[in-house]
Backbone as numpy.savetxt, mean C-alpha at the origin, in Angstrom:
# Nx Ny Nz CAx CAy CAz Cx Cy Cz
15.85 3.53 16.95 15.35 4.68 16.09 14.35 5.30 16.93
15.62 6.60 17.71 14.53 7.80 18.08 14.20 8.86 17.44
13.87 10.07 17.99 13.74 11.14 17.39 12.37 10.77 16.33
12.39 12.24 15.99 10.82 11.89 14.69 10.61 10.96 14.14
9.39 10.44 13.92 8.72 10.16 12.83 8.92 10.18 11.36
9.23 9.43 10.87 9.47 9.65 9.20 9.20 8.64 8.09
10.07 8.82 7.44 9.54 7.83 5.95 10.94 6.18 6.24
11.16 6.04 7.31 12.11 4.93 7.03 10.59 4.26 7.94
10.62 4.96 9.76 9.65 4.76 10.33 8.76 4.27 10.10
7.95 5.12 9.20 5.84 4.45 8.11 7.01 3.44 7.41
8.09 3.21 6.39 8.13 1.94 5.46 7.89 0.57 6.96
8.28 0.56 7.95 8.77 -0.31 8.52 7.38 -0.16 8.72
6.71 -0.01 9.27 5.04 0.41 9.61 4.11 -0.66 8.54
4.79 -0.30 7.45 3.64 -1.54 6.39 4.69 -2.69 6.36
5.79 -3.13 6.21 6.17 -3.97 6.71 6.06 -4.54 7.56
5.42 -4.48 8.30 4.68 -4.85 9.51 3.41 -6.45 9.14
2.63 -5.12 7.96 1.51 -5.64 7.83 1.31 -6.31 6.62
2.73 -6.01 6.08 2.81 -7.39 4.80 3.47 -8.79 5.23
4.08 -8.24 6.46 4.57 -9.77 6.96 4.24 -11.23 7.26
2.57 -10.54 8.12 1.37 -11.31 7.71 1.42 -12.75 6.64
1.55 -11.94 5.11 1.42 -12.53 4.39 3.22 -13.53 3.91
3.96 -12.47 3.88 5.60 -12.66 2.74 6.62 -12.22 4.27
6.77 -13.16 5.43 7.73 -12.75 6.29 8.99 -12.42 5.84
8.99 -13.17 5.23 10.41 -13.45 4.55 10.56 -12.30 3.05
9.90 -11.55 2.59 10.24 -10.20 1.67 10.28 -9.53 2.91
9.26 -8.95 4.05 9.40 -7.92 4.91 11.03 -8.09 5.20
11.37 -9.04 6.27 13.01 -9.67 6.57 13.62 -8.76 5.92
13.38 -8.79 4.41 14.76 -8.30 3.83 14.22 -6.99 3.84
13.29 -6.64 3.48 13.02 -5.13 3.01 13.89 -4.82 5.08
13.34 -4.89 6.25 13.89 -4.39 7.15 14.56 -4.58 7.58
15.94 -5.31 6.44 17.49 -5.27 7.42 18.03 -4.00 6.24
17.05 -4.17 4.77 17.46 -3.25 4.21 17.38 -1.66 4.28
16.66 -1.52 6.10 16.55 -0.75 6.22 17.45 -0.28 6.93
18.18 -1.31 7.53 19.17 -0.82 8.55 18.23 -0.70 10.30
16.96 -1.54 10.05 16.00 -1.35 11.03 16.08 -2.94 11.65
15.92 -2.94 12.78 15.67 -3.79 13.81 14.29 -3.75 14.04
14.39 -5.07 15.39 12.98 -5.85 14.71 12.23 -4.86 15.83
13.18 -4.61 17.40 12.97 -3.11 18.29 12.75 -2.55 17.24
12.69 -1.80 16.77 13.10 -0.73 15.98 11.27 -1.03 15.40
11.92 -1.90 14.49 9.67 -2.17 13.58 8.92 -1.73 14.95
9.36 -2.43 16.23 7.68 -2.68 16.85 7.99 -1.75 17.64
8.78 -0.14 17.89 8.66 1.01 17.75 7.73 1.60 17.63
7.93 1.75 15.55 7.69 2.49 14.99 5.91 1.68 14.58
5.35 1.14 15.01 4.18 0.69 14.35 3.32 0.97 16.51
4.29 1.32 16.87 3.75 1.33 18.31 3.46 2.38 18.56
4.79 3.87 17.55 4.50 4.96 17.46 3.39 5.06 16.50
3.49 4.70 15.67 2.38 4.80 14.65 0.73 4.72 15.09
1.13 3.58 15.62 -0.52 3.40 16.72 -1.04 4.29 17.60
0.17 4.77 18.30 -0.58 6.04 19.01 -0.81 7.63 18.23
-0.42 7.49 17.62 -0.35 8.82 16.27 -2.01 8.74 15.83
-2.48 7.65 15.71 -3.19 7.13 15.06 -4.55 7.29 15.42
-4.11 6.63 16.51 -5.55 6.61 17.85 -5.45 7.64 18.73
-5.11 8.77 18.63 -4.24 9.79 19.45 -5.84 10.60 19.43
-6.02 11.35 20.69 -7.59 11.62 20.73 -6.78 13.46 20.34
-5.31 13.76 19.96 -5.52 15.14 19.55 -5.04 14.74 18.10
-5.03 13.90 17.87 -5.13 13.71 15.86 -5.24 14.69 15.01
-4.53 15.02 14.26 -4.67 15.59 13.43 -6.10 15.94 11.69
-5.89 14.11 11.98 -6.16 13.73 10.76 -5.29 13.27 10.10
-6.02 11.73 9.36 -4.99 10.72 7.96 -3.97 12.02 7.32
-4.63 12.95 6.55 -4.13 14.45 5.62 -3.23 14.77 6.79
-3.34 15.42 7.69 -1.76 15.82 8.07 -1.10 14.99 8.77
-1.27 13.89 8.75 -0.33 12.87 9.78 0.24 12.69 8.31
0.15 12.54 6.95 0.97 11.68 6.12 2.11 12.64 5.89
1.64 14.03 6.48 2.34 15.61 5.40 3.08 15.45 6.61
3.13 15.52 8.33 4.15 15.02 8.82 4.99 14.29 9.34
4.47 13.05 8.31 5.67 11.76 8.38 6.26 12.48 7.46
5.90 12.00 5.76 6.10 11.58 4.91 6.38 13.02 3.95
6.46 13.94 4.28 6.64 14.70 4.51 5.57 16.75 2.97
6.18 16.58 2.35 5.24 17.94 1.45 5.34 16.61 0.06
4.17 16.04 -0.95 3.82 14.84 -1.30 4.59 15.41 -2.72
5.66 14.43 -3.61 6.09 14.46 -4.44 5.41 15.19 -5.37
3.85 14.60 -5.41 3.12 15.52 -6.41 1.75 15.10 -6.27
1.07 15.96 -6.46 -0.36 15.96 -6.16 -1.43 16.32 -7.64
-2.11 15.60 -7.69 -3.19 15.67 -8.86 -3.96 15.43 -8.15
-5.87 16.06 -8.91 -7.01 16.58 -8.86 -7.17 14.71 -9.61
-8.48 14.12 -9.26 -9.03 13.00 -8.89 -10.53 12.97 -9.06
-11.06 12.13 -10.09 -12.40 12.07 -10.28 -12.72 10.42 -10.14
-13.48 10.01 -9.13 -14.03 8.83 -9.08 -15.02 8.71 -9.27
-15.69 8.07 -10.21 -17.58 8.48 -10.55 -18.03 9.97 -10.81
-18.74 10.86 -9.37 -19.16 11.76 -9.10 -18.55 12.25 -8.61
-17.53 11.62 -8.06 -16.70 12.91 -6.63 -15.79 13.27 -6.81
-14.88 14.50 -6.37 -13.90 14.96 -6.83 -12.68 14.46 -5.66
-11.79 14.78 -6.31 -10.68 14.18 -5.06 -9.33 14.11 -5.37
-8.43 15.07 -4.57 -6.89 15.05 -4.46 -5.92 13.56 -4.36
-5.57 13.22 -4.87 -4.37 12.44 -5.47 -2.82 12.63 -5.40
-2.22 12.56 -4.15 -0.76 12.79 -3.62 -0.37 12.17 -2.63
0.73 12.35 -4.02 2.17 10.82 -3.50 3.53 11.44 -3.37
3.70 9.72 -2.95 5.42 10.54 -2.20 5.41 9.02 -2.72
7.41 9.39 -2.51 7.36 8.21 -3.19 8.80 7.49 -1.37
8.47 6.42 -1.91 9.24 5.53 -0.49 10.78 5.06 -0.65
11.81 4.47 -0.37 12.61 4.70 -0.93 12.80 2.40 -0.81
11.82 2.04 -0.15 11.76 0.24 -0.07 11.59 -0.44 -1.17
10.27 0.79 -2.54 9.80 0.68 -3.46 10.54 1.88 -4.72
11.23 2.13 -4.83 11.76 2.71 -6.31 10.47 2.85 -7.18
9.78 1.91 -7.54 8.66 2.25 -9.23 8.03 2.45 -8.41
7.09 2.26 -7.06 6.29 2.84 -6.45 5.93 3.73 -5.83
4.30 4.64 -5.49 4.51 5.49 -4.90 3.34 5.72 -3.95
3.20 6.10 -2.69 2.46 5.87 -1.59 1.16 6.81 -1.93
0.09 6.52 -2.27 -1.36 7.46 -3.00 -1.88 7.17 -1.74
-1.87 9.06 -1.41 -3.27 9.12 -0.40 -4.87 9.81 -1.11
-5.60 9.16 -1.46 -6.82 10.32 -2.16 -7.33 10.45 -0.96
-7.40 12.35 -1.35 -8.17 13.03 0.07 -9.37 13.43 -0.96
-10.48 13.80 0.12 -11.58 14.30 -0.25 -11.57 15.73 -0.15
-12.65 16.96 -0.82 -12.29 18.22 -0.19 -11.57 18.91 0.99
-12.77 18.08 1.59 -12.92 18.49 3.59 -11.42 17.96 3.54
-10.95 17.50 3.03 -9.22 16.64 3.64 -9.71 14.90 4.91
-10.46 14.28 4.45 -10.78 13.33 5.31 -9.90 12.20 3.93
-9.65 12.03 4.23 -9.00 10.27 3.23 -9.45 8.65 2.87
-9.72 9.42 1.68 -10.85 8.14 1.32 -10.36 7.00 0.97
-8.20 6.81 0.85 -7.92 5.87 0.26 -7.13 6.08 0.91
-5.29 4.81 0.97 -4.44 4.72 0.97 -3.44 3.79 0.48
-2.73 3.84 -0.39 -1.81 2.52 -0.83 -0.47 2.94 -1.51
-0.59 1.95 -1.93 1.15 1.78 -3.23 0.86 1.62 -4.42
1.15 2.90 -5.53 0.13 2.80 -6.99 2.20 2.00 -7.34
1.80 2.47 -8.84 2.56 2.45 -10.23 3.41 3.55 -10.02
4.48 4.45 -9.75 4.87 5.66 -9.73 4.84 6.06 -11.35
3.92 7.43 -11.93 3.28 7.78 -13.34 5.28 7.38 -13.85
4.92 6.93 -14.62 6.24 6.62 -15.61 6.67 5.09 -15.65
6.74 4.30 -14.26 7.50 3.63 -14.16 6.62 2.32 -14.73
7.70 1.25 -15.52 7.12 0.48 -16.81 6.57 -0.78 -15.60
5.64 -1.04 -16.01 5.26 -2.24 -14.34 5.08 -3.23 -14.96
4.03 -4.26 -14.74 4.70 -5.69 -14.61 4.03 -6.30 -15.55
4.49 -7.24 -16.71 3.95 -8.29 -17.45 3.35 -9.00 -16.92
1.66 -9.45 -17.27 1.18 -9.78 -16.62 0.07 -10.36 -16.89
-0.07 -11.59 -18.30 -0.81 -11.96 -19.09 -1.36 -13.78 -17.68
0.04 -14.78 -17.26 -0.57 -15.76 -16.69 -0.40 -15.33 -15.03
-1.24 -16.47 -14.43 -1.33 -16.15 -13.27 -0.09 -16.25 -12.53
0.95 -16.87 -13.04 2.36 -17.49 -12.24 3.63 -16.03 -12.61
3.02 -14.72 -13.17 2.93 -13.48 -13.42 2.81 -13.17 -12.18
2.05 -13.30 -11.36 1.37 -12.79 -10.05 2.13 -13.11 -8.88
3.75 -12.23 -9.37 4.39 -12.79 -7.83 4.01 -12.07 -6.93
4.81 -12.49 -5.42 4.81 -11.42 -4.54 5.57 -10.00 -4.83
4.49 -9.18 -4.40 4.92 -7.27 -4.53 5.06 -7.64 -5.35
5.03 -7.55 -6.60 5.41 -7.44 -8.09 4.38 -6.36 -9.27
3.13 -6.50 -8.63 1.78 -5.36 -9.09 1.64 -5.30 -8.39
0.22 -4.19 -8.34 -0.56 -3.35 -7.91 -1.95 -3.62 -7.44
-3.19 -3.47 -7.69 -4.49 -3.85 -7.03 -5.51 -3.30 -8.50
-4.98 -2.55 -9.32 -4.73 -1.65 -10.10 -4.43 -2.64 -11.72
-2.92 -2.65 -11.35 -2.79 -3.47 -12.15 -3.21 -5.04 -12.65
-3.70 -5.42 -11.38 -3.81 -7.35 -11.43 -5.38 -6.39 -12.34
-6.07 -5.48 -11.59 -7.66 -5.50 -11.91 -7.52 -5.50 -13.23
-6.87 -3.82 -14.29 -6.70 -4.39 -15.40 -6.31 -5.54 -15.56
-4.88 -6.04 -15.97 -4.23 -7.08 -16.73 -5.79 -8.56 -16.55
-6.45 -9.25 -15.03 -7.74 -9.66 -15.39 -8.37 -10.11 -15.55
-9.14 -8.10 -16.07 -10.48 -7.79 -16.00 -11.71 -8.44 -16.47
-12.56 -9.29 -15.71 -13.55 -8.25 -15.64 -12.67 -9.28 -13.48
-12.41 -8.55 -12.71 -12.71 -8.21 -11.51 -13.48 -8.45 -10.49
-13.66 -8.94 -9.47 -14.62 -8.99 -8.16 -13.74 -8.28 -7.06
-14.14 -6.74 -6.94 -13.26 -6.82 -5.57 -14.17 -7.41 -4.62
-13.64 -7.88 -3.23 -13.91 -8.61 -2.16 -13.48 -7.36 -1.27
-14.11 -7.83 0.01 -13.88 -7.31 1.48 -12.46 -7.95 2.08
-10.76 -7.23 2.37 -10.32 -7.21 2.80 -10.79 -7.55 4.49
-9.76 -8.95 4.48 -8.68 -8.80 6.26 -8.72 -8.27 7.27
-8.84 -6.84 6.82 -7.97 -6.00 7.39 -8.57 -5.15 6.64
-8.49 -3.63 7.77 -8.25 -2.84 6.75 -7.05 -2.39 5.66
-6.20 -3.05 5.70 -5.81 -2.46 4.83 -5.26 -3.30 4.17
-5.91 -4.19 3.93 -5.73 -5.61 2.85 -6.93 -5.00 1.79
-6.48 -5.68 0.67 -7.63 -5.55 -0.75 -7.52 -7.12 -0.88
-9.08 -7.52 -1.42 -8.32 -9.33 -2.44 -10.05 -8.90 -3.67
-8.35 -9.31 -4.80 -9.83 -9.44 -6.14 -9.70 -10.52 -6.94
-11.26 -10.88 -7.04 -11.27 -12.33 -7.37 -11.76 -12.29 -8.53
-10.99 -13.24 -9.10 -10.38 -13.29 -10.62 -10.57 -14.30 -11.31
-10.60 -14.67 -13.30 -10.59 -16.41 -13.01 -9.13 -15.96 -14.31
-8.06 -16.44 -14.30 -6.85 -16.44 -15.07 -6.58 -18.29 -15.60
-6.45 -18.64 -17.18 -6.42 -19.41 -17.40 -7.46 -20.80 -16.83
-8.79 -20.58 -16.71 -9.76 -20.93 -16.46 -9.87 -20.71 -15.04
-9.22 -20.86 -14.20 -9.04 -21.07 -12.66 -9.28 -20.08 -12.25
-10.34 -20.49 -11.05 -10.95 -18.55 -10.62 -9.38 -18.54 -9.15
-9.02 -17.86 -8.71 -8.03 -16.91 -8.25 -9.23 -16.29 -7.27
-8.16 -15.66 -6.34 -8.06 -15.05 -5.65 -6.94 -13.96 -5.13
-6.90 -12.99 -5.53 -5.23 -12.04 -5.06 -5.63 -11.23 -3.48
-5.38 -10.88 -3.32 -4.56 -10.80 -2.15 -3.76 -9.40 -1.71
-4.06 -8.10 -1.31 -3.13 -7.32 -1.53 -3.14 -6.79 -0.21
-1.68 -5.97 0.41 -1.66 -5.27 1.82 -1.22 -3.57 1.32
-1.98 -2.35 1.47 -0.59 -1.39 1.58 -1.21 -1.41 -0.35
-2.02 -2.56 -1.11 -2.07 -2.08 -2.25 -1.21 -3.14 -2.99
0.15 -3.53 -2.46 0.19 -4.34 -3.02 0.72 -6.07 -2.69
0.64 -6.47 -3.97 0.18 -8.60 -4.70 1.01 -8.98 -2.72
0.34 -9.69 -1.89 1.43 -9.97 -1.11 1.15 -12.22 -2.06
-0.44 -12.44 -2.41 -0.45 -14.06 -2.94 -1.56 -13.88 -3.50
-1.27 -14.86 -4.21 -2.71 -15.15 -4.69 -3.09 -16.71 -4.51
-4.51 -16.60 -4.70 -4.78 -18.65 -4.00 -5.68 -18.59 -4.92
-5.83 -20.56 -5.40 -7.52 -21.43 -5.97 -8.72 -20.36 -5.10
-9.33 -20.07 -5.86 -11.01 -19.76 -5.12 -11.38 -21.13 -4.33
-11.85 -20.74 -3.31 -13.11 -21.47 -3.05 -13.68 -22.59 -3.67
């Protein structure tokens, strides 16, 4: 994988983190991209170099340069804060969009996968419906409200505690996509 860092390389970076929870799904997705393990390592190395570069242009500029112009932008209000939501399509997840929430000064507040506008979401009624890669943070939070957000185990991870069918559960997400659900400790 040589040349510019683009959408395919970015998807490989996302898959690298998802492989921590779902190695089989991540492997299948990597193969659908036609990428080798070496390609994935190189994509991750290049991404980390961009993120850590002293000449870095900032996260929002990095996403724009890697993913191109967003498919959609929209103003968003979170409490009393105003920001802009930028959405990009990623071929591996056609019903999802990579969303970046950016402050008016361009600082990135959040970056994760969300359901594409107009795409049907999953039916989430029972714990058994919570399959890996089937739902986003927002979808699980709505379906099993009330939920309690918990600190993730890494910057790209989120966790939600909730009760389903009388059982306390914790759902883990990477880049906003459900990875696994476990019994709460």
